[in-house]
GUVO-130205 format. One record per residue (C-alpha): residue in three letters; x, y, z. Coordinates in Angstrom, 1 decimal. Each point is the difference from the previous one (the first is absolute). Last residue first. Example, Ala and Ser with C-alpha at 12.3 -4.5 7.8 and 13.67 -1.06 7.14 Angstrom:
BEGIN
+--------+--------+--------+--------+
| residu |     c1 |     c2 |     c3 |
+--------+--------+--------+--------+
|    ser |   13.7 |   -1.1 |    7.1 |
|    ala |   -1.4 |   -3.4 |    0.7 |
+--------+--------+--------+--------+
//
This chain:
BEGIN
+--------+--------+--------+--------+
| residu |     c1 |     c2 |     c3 |
+--------+--------+--------+--------+
|    arg |  -20.7 |   -8.6 |   22.1 |
|    leu |    3.6 |    0.4 |   -1.0 |
|    leu |    1.3 |    0.9 |   -3.8 |
|    his |    3.6 |   -0.8 |   -1.0 |
|    leu |    0.4 |    1.7 |   -3.9 |
|    ser |    2.3 |   -0.4 |   -2.9 |
|    tyr |    0.8 |    2.3 |   -2.9 |
|    lys |    2.1 |   -1.7 |   -3.0 |
|    tyr |    2.6 |    1.0 |   -1.8 |
|    met |    1.5 |   -1.7 |   -4.0 |
|    asp |   -2.6 |   -0.1 |   -2.3 |
|    ser |   -2.2 |    3.1 |    1.4 |
|    arg |    3.4 |    2.5 |   -0.3 |
|    ser |   -0.2 |    2.5 |    2.5 |
|    ile |   -1.4 |    4.0 |    0.3 |
|    val |    0.4 |    0.8 |    3.3 |
|    ile |   -2.0 |    3.8 |    1.5 |
|    his |    1.2 |    1.5 |    3.3 |
|    his |   -1.2 |    2.2 |    2.1 |
|    glu |    2.6 |    0.5 |    3.0 |
|    leu |   -0.4 |    2.1 |    3.0 |
|    pro |   -3.4 |   -0.1 |    1.1 |
|    gln |   -0.9 |    0.8 |    4.1 |
|    his |   -1.7 |   -2.4 |    1.3 |
|    asn |    1.0 |    1.3 |    3.3 |
|    leu |    3.5 |   -1.3 |   -0.5 |
|    thr |    0.6 |   -0.8 |   -3.4 |
|    tyr |   -1.8 |   -1.1 |   -3.2 |
|    val |    0.9 |   -1.6 |   -2.9 |
|    val |   -2.4 |    0.8 |   -3.3 |
|    gly |   -1.2 |   -2.6 |   -2.0 |
|    glu |   -0.6 |   -0.7 |   -4.1 |
|    val |    1.2 |   -3.8 |   -1.4 |
|    lys |   -0.4 |   -0.6 |   -3.7 |
|    leu |    0.6 |   -3.2 |   -1.4 |
|    leu |    0.8 |   -0.1 |   -3.9 |
|    pro |   -1.6 |   -2.0 |   -2.8 |
|    asn |    2.0 |    0.8 |   -3.9 |
|    gly |   -1.7 |    3.3 |   -1.6 |
|    val |    3.4 |    0.9 |   -1.2 |
|    pro |    2.1 |   -3.2 |   -0.6 |
|    val |    2.4 |   -0.4 |    3.6 |
|    gly |    3.3 |    1.0 |    0.3 |
|    leu |   -0.4 |    1.6 |    3.4 |
|    leu |    1.3 |    3.6 |   -0.6 |
|    asn |   -1.1 |    0.3 |   -4.3 |
|    ser |   -3.6 |   -2.0 |    1.4 |
|    gln |   -0.3 |    2.7 |    2.4 |
|    glu |   -0.1 |    2.6 |   -1.7 |
|    glu |   -1.7 |   -1.3 |   -2.8 |
|    thr |   -2.6 |   -0.6 |    2.0 |
|    ala |   -0.2 |   -3.4 |    1.8 |
|    ser |   -4.1 |   -1.4 |    0.7 |
|    ile |   -1.4 |    0.4 |    3.7 |
|    ala |   -0.9 |   -2.4 |    2.1 |
|    glu |   -1.3 |    1.6 |    4.4 |
|    ile |    1.5 |   -0.5 |    2.7 |
|    ile |   -0.5 |    2.8 |    3.0 |
|    lys |    1.8 |    0.5 |    2.8 |
|    asp |   -0.4 |    2.0 |    3.5 |
|    ser |    3.2 |   -0.3 |    2.5 |
|    glu |    0.9 |    0.0 |    3.8 |
|    ile |    2.5 |    1.5 |    2.4 |
|    leu |    3.7 |    0.9 |   -1.8 |
|    pro |    2.0 |    1.7 |    2.8 |
|    ile |    2.1 |    2.5 |   -1.3 |
|    arg |    2.9 |    0.1 |    1.4 |
|    lys |    2.2 |    1.5 |   -2.4 |
|    leu |    1.7 |   -3.7 |   -0.4 |
|    glu |   -3.6 |   -1.8 |   -0.1 |
|    phe |   -1.5 |    2.1 |   -2.6 |
|    leu |    3.4 |   -0.9 |   -1.9 |
|    asn |   -0.4 |   -3.3 |    0.2 |
|    tyr |   -4.3 |    0.5 |   -1.1 |
|    leu |    1.5 |    1.3 |   -3.0 |
|    ser |    3.1 |   -2.7 |   -0.9 |
|    val |    3.1 |    1.0 |   -1.8 |
|    ile |    2.1 |    1.1 |    3.0 |
|    arg |    2.3 |    1.8 |   -1.9 |
|    glu |   -1.5 |    1.1 |   -3.5 |
|    leu |   -3.1 |    0.6 |    2.7 |
|    asp |    2.3 |    2.7 |    1.9 |
|    glu |    1.7 |    1.3 |   -3.2 |
|    arg |   -3.4 |    0.8 |   -1.3 |
|    cys |   -0.5 |    2.6 |    2.8 |
|    met |   -2.0 |   -0.4 |    3.4 |
|    tyr |   -1.1 |    2.7 |    2.5 |
|    ile |   -2.1 |    0.0 |    3.3 |
|    gly |   -0.6 |    2.7 |    2.5 |
|    pro |   -3.8 |    0.0 |   -1.1 |
|    pro |   -1.5 |   -3.4 |   -0.8 |
|    leu |    1.1 |   -1.4 |   -3.4 |
|    asn |   -3.0 |    0.2 |   -3.2 |
|    val |    1.4 |   -2.7 |   -2.1 |
|    tyr |   -1.5 |   -0.7 |   -3.6 |
|    ser |    1.0 |   -3.3 |   -1.2 |
|    ile |   -0.4 |   -1.8 |   -3.3 |
|    asn |    1.8 |   -3.6 |   -0.2 |
|    ile |    0.5 |   -1.3 |   -3.3 |
|    ala |    0.5 |   -4.6 |   -0.2 |
|    val |    1.1 |   -2.6 |   -1.0 |
|    pro |    3.1 |    1.0 |   -1.7 |
|    ile |    2.4 |   -3.1 |   -1.3 |
|    lys |    3.3 |    0.0 |    1.9 |
|    asn |   -0.6 |   -2.9 |    2.6 |
|    val |   -3.2 |    2.4 |    1.3 |
|    ile |    0.6 |    3.7 |   -1.4 |
|    arg |   -2.8 |    2.3 |    1.3 |
|    leu |    0.3 |    4.0 |   -1.8 |
|    arg |   -0.4 |    2.6 |    2.0 |
|    asn |   -2.8 |    3.3 |    0.1 |
|    ile |    0.6 |    2.4 |    2.9 |
|    his |   -1.6 |    3.5 |    0.6 |
|    ile |    0.2 |    1.7 |    3.1 |
|    val |   -2.0 |    2.5 |    1.1 |
|    pro |   -0.6 |    3.7 |   -0.9 |
|    lys |   -3.1 |    1.1 |    2.0 |
|    asp |   -2.2 |    2.8 |   -2.2 |
|    cys |   -2.8 |   -2.8 |    0.3 |
|    cys |   -0.1 |    0.0 |    3.4 |
|    ile |    0.5 |   -3.2 |    1.4 |
|    gln |   -2.5 |   -3.4 |    1.2 |
|    leu |    2.3 |   -2.7 |   -1.7 |
|    ser |   -3.1 |   -1.3 |   -1.8 |
|    lys |   -0.9 |    3.4 |   -1.0 |
|    val |    3.1 |    1.7 |   -1.3 |
|    ile |    0.2 |   -3.5 |   -2.1 |
|    his |   -2.9 |    0.8 |   -1.7 |
|    gln |    0.5 |    3.2 |   -1.1 |
|    pro |    3.9 |   -0.9 |   -1.1 |
|    ala |    2.8 |    0.9 |    2.2 |
|    ile |    2.0 |    3.2 |    0.0 |
|    asp |    3.2 |   -1.0 |   -0.9 |
|    val |    3.9 |   -0.7 |    2.2 |
|    arg |    1.9 |   -2.7 |   -2.6 |
|    tyr |    1.0 |   -3.3 |    0.1 |
|    asp |   -0.4 |   -2.0 |   -3.5 |
|    leu |    1.7 |   -3.3 |   -2.1 |
|    ile |    1.2 |   -1.5 |    3.6 |
|    asn |    0.9 |   -3.5 |   -1.5 |
|    thr |   -0.1 |   -2.5 |    3.7 |
|    thr |    1.2 |   -4.0 |   -0.4 |
|    ala |   -1.5 |   -2.9 |    1.6 |
|    glu |    2.1 |   -3.3 |   -0.3 |
|    tyr |   -2.7 |   -2.3 |    1.4 |
|    gly |    0.5 |   -2.7 |    3.3 |
|    his |   -3.3 |    0.9 |    0.7 |
|    ala |    1.0 |    2.1 |    3.0 |
|    lys |    2.0 |    2.1 |   -2.1 |
|    met |   -3.6 |    0.6 |   -2.7 |
|    asp |   -1.9 |    0.7 |    3.5 |
|    glu |    2.5 |    2.9 |    1.5 |
|    thr |    0.5 |    2.1 |   -3.4 |
|    phe |   -4.0 |   -0.3 |   -0.6 |
|    ser |    0.0 |    1.5 |    3.3 |
|    thr |   -2.6 |   -1.6 |    2.9 |
|    leu |   -3.2 |    0.9 |    1.7 |
|    gln |   -1.2 |   -2.6 |    0.9 |
|    ser |   -3.8 |   -2.0 |   -1.8 |
|    leu |    1.3 |    0.7 |   -3.8 |
|    gly |    1.8 |   -2.8 |   -0.5 |
|    arg |    2.1 |    0.1 |   -2.6 |
|    asn |    1.4 |   -2.9 |   -2.3 |
|    leu |    2.0 |    0.2 |   -3.2 |
|    ser |   -0.5 |   -4.0 |   -1.6 |
|    ser |   -3.1 |    1.7 |   -2.4 |
|    lys |    1.0 |   -2.1 |   -3.0 |
|    glu |    3.3 |   -1.9 |    0.5 |
|    arg |    3.2 |    1.6 |    0.7 |
|    ile |    1.6 |    1.6 |   -2.6 |
|    val |    2.7 |   -0.5 |   -2.9 |
|    ile |    1.0 |    2.5 |   -1.9 |
|    thr |   -0.3 |    1.1 |   -3.8 |
|    gly |    2.0 |    1.9 |   -1.9 |
|    arg |    1.7 |    3.0 |    1.8 |
|    gly |   -0.6 |    3.5 |   -2.2 |
|    gln |   -3.7 |   -0.6 |    0.0 |
|    ile |   -1.1 |   -2.4 |    2.7 |
|    arg |   -1.4 |   -3.6 |   -1.0 |
|    asn |   -1.6 |   -1.6 |    2.9 |
|    ile |    0.1 |   -3.2 |    1.2 |
|    tyr |   -1.8 |   -2.6 |    2.1 |
|    gly |   -4.0 |    1.7 |    0.4 |
|    glu |   -1.7 |   -2.1 |   -2.1 |
|    his |   -0.4 |    2.6 |   -2.9 |
|    glu |    3.7 |    0.0 |   -0.4 |
|    leu |    0.1 |   -3.5 |    0.3 |
|    asp |   -2.8 |   -0.6 |   -2.5 |
|    lys |    2.5 |    2.9 |   -2.6 |
|    ile |    2.6 |   -2.1 |    0.4 |
|    ala |   -1.2 |   -2.9 |   -0.9 |
|    gln |   -1.8 |    1.7 |   -3.2 |
|    arg |    3.3 |    1.6 |   -0.5 |
|    val |    2.1 |   -3.2 |   -0.7 |
|    thr |   -3.3 |   -1.5 |   -2.5 |
|    ala |    0.6 |    3.6 |   -2.0 |
|    arg |    4.3 |   -0.9 |    0.2 |
|    ser |   -0.6 |   -3.3 |   -1.6 |
|    leu |    0.9 |   -3.0 |    1.5 |
|    gly |    3.4 |   -1.7 |    0.6 |
|    tyr |    0.1 |   -0.5 |    3.7 |
|    arg |    3.6 |    1.7 |    0.6 |
|    asp |   -0.5 |    2.0 |   -2.8 |
|    val |   -2.7 |    1.8 |    0.2 |
|    leu |    0.3 |    0.4 |    4.1 |
|    leu |    3.5 |    2.2 |   -1.3 |
|    met |   -1.8 |    2.0 |   -1.9 |
|    glu |   -2.9 |    0.5 |    2.2 |
|    pro |    2.0 |    1.4 |    2.9 |
|    pro |    0.6 |   -2.3 |    3.0 |
|    phe |   -0.9 |    2.0 |    2.9 |
|    ala |    2.2 |    2.4 |    1.9 |
|    ser |   -0.1 |   -0.2 |    3.8 |
|    gly |   -2.1 |    1.8 |    2.8 |
|    pro |   -1.9 |   -2.9 |    1.3 |
|    pro |    2.4 |   -3.7 |   -0.5 |
|    tyr |    0.0 |   -1.5 |   -3.4 |
|    ala |    1.0 |   -3.7 |    0.6 |
|    gly |   -2.2 |   -0.2 |    3.1 |
|    ala |   -1.6 |   -3.0 |   -0.6 |
|    asn |   -3.3 |    1.7 |   -0.3 |
|    leu |    1.8 |    2.1 |   -2.7 |
|    asp |    1.0 |   -2.7 |   -1.9 |
|    gln |   -3.4 |   -2.1 |    0.6 |
|    leu |   -1.5 |    3.6 |   -1.5 |
|    leu |    2.1 |   -0.1 |   -3.2 |
|    ile |   -0.7 |   -3.6 |   -0.9 |
|    glu |   -3.7 |    0.5 |    0.7 |
|    lys |    0.4 |    3.4 |   -2.4 |
|    leu |    1.4 |   -2.3 |   -3.0 |
|    gln |   -2.4 |   -2.5 |    0.3 |
|    val |   -2.6 |    2.6 |    0.1 |
|    tyr |    1.5 |    1.3 |   -3.2 |
|    leu |    0.2 |   -3.2 |   -2.2 |
|    pro |   -3.5 |   -0.6 |    0.0 |
|    leu |   -1.0 |   -3.1 |    2.5 |
|    pro |   -1.2 |   -2.8 |   -2.3 |
|    ser |    3.6 |   -1.1 |    0.5 |
|    arg |    1.6 |   -1.4 |   -3.1 |
|    arg |    2.2 |    2.8 |    0.0 |
|    asp |    1.8 |   -0.7 |    3.3 |
|    ile |    1.7 |    3.7 |    0.8 |
|    thr |    3.5 |   -1.9 |    2.9 |
|    lys |    1.1 |    0.3 |    3.4 |
|    met |    3.3 |    0.7 |    0.3 |
+--------+--------+--------+--------+
//
């Protein structure tokens, strides 16, 4: 076991942080596993609780671990390791599985309702036409990483229910099973600060920086199908683009 050098000019918490980083990089604590609790580290390295807490705080700030109420401290991948491309129209489930991540989804809300005015405009529908409203929490390696809000205006004669989505998981795969082709999409990316609700769902402090992607997916004849809002943790998520001239 690596030890703390009390004669070193490096602060004790920095030394502990470096030891823990080496352990993380060596795979001692895989992503999704529990990180050693404070008191175990206090006993193991003979340090004060304040010193251990500072080292853990730094690791959390840099995106290596995440403290979740009721679950303790969980190991995550290094900062911004969840990469999604924006040049192809793929689903969250497809992207995460392609990278070998364990991805799950919690459906927080599924209902048919009148859409807000700005959704009415983007979906090009009448103001009194009901649409499907879906709110989902995206989880990767047991860590909540994104909130996905969708408003869906299905083509005439096509129906779907919550049980369909629970069975298929991916909304885009469900569209394809319903024989609704996905042709193109427009997206806007912006930085936002976490609200109290978003903080509770994603396990980040209120005011923490988040990434917001808002867009519309179109089917045949440039007909709007889905208006989506994806709010992601900026410490775990990044988007990439491939551009041609």
